[in-house]
Structures are given as C-alpha cells and as structure tokens.
C-alpha positions in Angstrom: 124.0 29.0 -112.8 125.2 30.8 -115.9 125.0 34.1 -114.0 127.2 32.7 -111.2 129.8 31.6 -113.8 129.7 35.0 -115.6 130.1 36.8 -112.2 133.2 34.6 -111.4 134.6 35.2 -114.9 134.0 39.0 -114.6 135.7 39.0 -111.2 138.7 37.0 -112.6 139.0 39.5 -115.5 138.9 42.4 -113.0 141.8 40.9 -111.0 143.8 40.2 -114.1 143.4 43.8 -115.2 144.5 45.1 -111.7 147.4 42.7 -111.7 148.5 44.0 -115.1 148.4 47.6 -113.9 150.4 46.6 -110.8 153.1 44.9 -113.0 153.3 47.9 -115.3 153.6 50.3 -112.4 156.3 48.2 -110.8 158.3 48.0 -114.0 158.0 51.8 -114.4 159.2 52.3 -110.8 162.2 50.0 -111.3 163.1 51.7 -114.5 163.1 55.1 -112.8 165.1 53.7 -109.9 167.7 52.3 -112.3 167.8 55.7 -114.0 168.4 57.5 -110.7 171.3 55.1 -109.9 172.8 55.4 -113.4 172.8 59.2 -113.4 174.2 59.4 -109.9 171.2 60.8 -108.0 171.1 57.6 -105.9 173.8 55.3 -104.7 173.7 51.6 -103.7 176.0 50.4 -101.0 176.3 46.8 -100.0 178.5 44.0 -98.6 180.2 41.8 -101.2 179.7 38.1 -100.6 180.9 36.8 -104.0 183.4 36.3 -105.5 185.3 37.2 -102.3 183.5 38.0 -99.0 184.3 41.6 -97.9 184.5 42.9 -94.4 183.2 46.4 -95.2 180.5 48.0 -97.3 181.3 49.2 -100.8 179.5 51.4 -103.3 178.0 49.8 -106.3 179.2 51.4 -109.5 176.5 53.4 -111.3 177.3 51.7 -114.6 175.9 48.5 -113.1 172.4 50.1 -112.9 171.0 48.5 -116.1 172.7 45.1 -115.4 172.0 44.2 -111.8 169.3 41.8 -110.7 167.5 43.0 -107.6 166.4 40.6 -104.9 164.0 42.9 -103.2 163.0 40.4 -100.4 166.7 39.9 -99.4 168.1 43.4 -99.9 170.6 41.9 -102.3 171.8 42.4 -105.8 173.4 40.1 -108.3 175.7 41.1 -111.1 176.2 38.3 -113.6 176.9 34.9 -112.1 179.9 35.8 -110.0 178.9 38.9 -108.0 176.6 39.1 -105.0 176.1 41.9 -102.6 173.9 41.7 -99.5 172.6 44.2 -97.0 172.2 46.6 -99.9 170.9 50.1 -99.0 170.0 53.1 -101.1 171.1 56.6 -100.3 171.0 59.9 -102.0 174.3 60.8 -103.7 176.4 62.8 -101.2 177.8 65.0 -103.9 176.9 66.0 -107.4 177.0 63.3 -110.1 180.5 62.6 -111.0 181.5 62.7 -114.6 180.9 59.5 -116.5 183.8 57.7 -118.0 183.8 56.9 -121.7 182.9 53.3 -120.8 179.8 54.5 -119.0 178.6 56.8 -121.7 178.6 55.4 -125.1 180.3 57.7 -127.6 181.5 60.3 -125.2 185.0 61.6 -125.5 187.1 61.5 -122.4 190.8 61.9 -123.3 192.7 65.2 -123.6 192.9 66.7 -127.0 196.1 66.6 -129.0 198.5 69.3 -127.9 197.6 68.9 -124.3 194.5 71.2 -124.4 191.9 70.4 -121.8 189.1 68.2 -123.2 185.6 69.4 -123.6 183.6 68.0 -120.6 181.1 66.1 -122.9 180.3 63.4 -120.3 179.4 66.0 -117.7 177.3 67.9 -120.2 175.5 64.7 -121.2 174.7 64.0 -117.5 173.2 67.5 -117.2 171.3 67.2 -120.5 169.7 63.9 -119.3 167.9 65.9 -116.6 166.6 68.6 -119.0 164.0 68.8 -121.7 165.5 70.7 -124.7 163.3 73.7 -125.1 165.4 76.5 -126.4 167.7 77.5 -129.2 171.3 76.2 -129.2 172.3 79.5 -127.6 169.6 79.3 -124.9 170.5 75.6 -124.2 174.2 76.5 -124.0 173.4 79.1 -121.3 171.3 76.7 -119.4 173.9 73.9 -119.6 176.7 76.2 -118.5 174.7 77.5 -115.5 174.0 73.9 -114.4 177.6 72.9 -115.0 178.7 75.8 -112.7 176.3 74.7 -110.0 177.2 71.0 -110.1 180.9 71.1 -110.8 182.1 74.0 -108.7 185.8 74.7 -109.1 186.0 73.0 -112.5 186.9 75.1 -115.5 183.8 76.1 -117.4 183.9 75.5 -121.1 183.6 78.6 -123.3 180.0 79.6 -124.3 180.8 79.4 -128.0 182.2 75.9 -127.6 179.1 74.7 -125.8 176.9 76.3 -128.5 178.8 74.3 -131.1 178.3 71.1 -129.1 174.6 71.5 -128.1 173.2 69.1 -130.7 175.8 66.5 -130.0 175.2 66.7 -126.3 171.5 66.2 -126.6 171.9 63.4 -129.1 174.2 61.5 -126.7 171.8 62.2 -123.8 169.0 60.7 -125.8 171.0 57.6 -126.7 171.8 57.1 -123.0 168.5 58.4 -121.7 166.7 57.0 -118.8 163.3 55.4 -119.7 161.4 57.9 -117.5 162.0 61.6 -116.9 163.3 62.3 -113.4 
C-alpha cells in the first residue's frame, strides 16, 4: 500500500516539475515576444472594440508592448480597463524599426539642439544597441553602430564618427535600461 502511495506522490511531483518548466518556458516566450514588439521587429494589428468600435484595423503602438494583456484564446489584447482590440494578428515589421520617441525610450533626447542644429539620433542608436552585445572598444562600437544605422535608416544623415564615439557609453547604458529580457 505504501509503495502505491509513494508511486502516486512521485508521479505527482514529476507532473509539477514538468508544469513548472512549461510555465517558465511560456513566460520566457512571452517576454521575447513583447521585446520583439517593443523594438519594432513585430507589429500587432487589431480591430478596436473599446472605447469606440472601429471599422478598420489599426496598428498597436510598440510602446504598449510591456503593458498589454494578451488573451491568447480570443486573439485579443486589453490595454488598461478602457481599451480592447480583437482579431489581433502579428506580422513582421514592414520597414526598419522607426525611431523611438522620448516617451518610448526613457532618458533619450529627441528635440533639436539649441541653434537649430540637427539632434544626435540617440533613440535610433539605442534601438540598434539593443540588438547587439557590446564587444569592442568605443571606436569599434561606433563603427558597428554607424554601419547598422546606414543599413536601417537609409537616406538619413549619418552622425559623425567622432560624435558616435563620444556617445557610445551613453548609448549602451540607455539600451541596458530599456533592454529586452531576452536577447533576440
């Protein structure tokens, strides 16, 4: 009799262990999914039902990524108490990640400098830095950041090499503060 009880207890422990692994894996996948939405690699599109029903699909802002509540069974998302989108689909971003606004990236400057000079594209550099592991000197990182900036933001004025070198530490500090929980 005791052997039967022990066998049931062992089986129960085994199922709990597997369930715990499943829950951890699901949380990791959701964190990575949110990261990919936040940094612009994926886009959510849905039909707004609350507060006002819409007649056409609209894109979900990437800044919502950390704040939406997913209803996986219904293909819906909730944002706070007053926003509900249904028929939500996920698609790859059609274009490179757009620059984040200052409200989307904590501590990132977004206004023009005094005197009308063009601002340093800090938000764009932070987006790029989020996808990289820092593994070179400031000069090496500046070259890598500039190369990726040219690739992602074709047609935009590229910041001067020396300026990027001067900002490398700040770029990676901001990227770490706003980092995704998992590497892409």
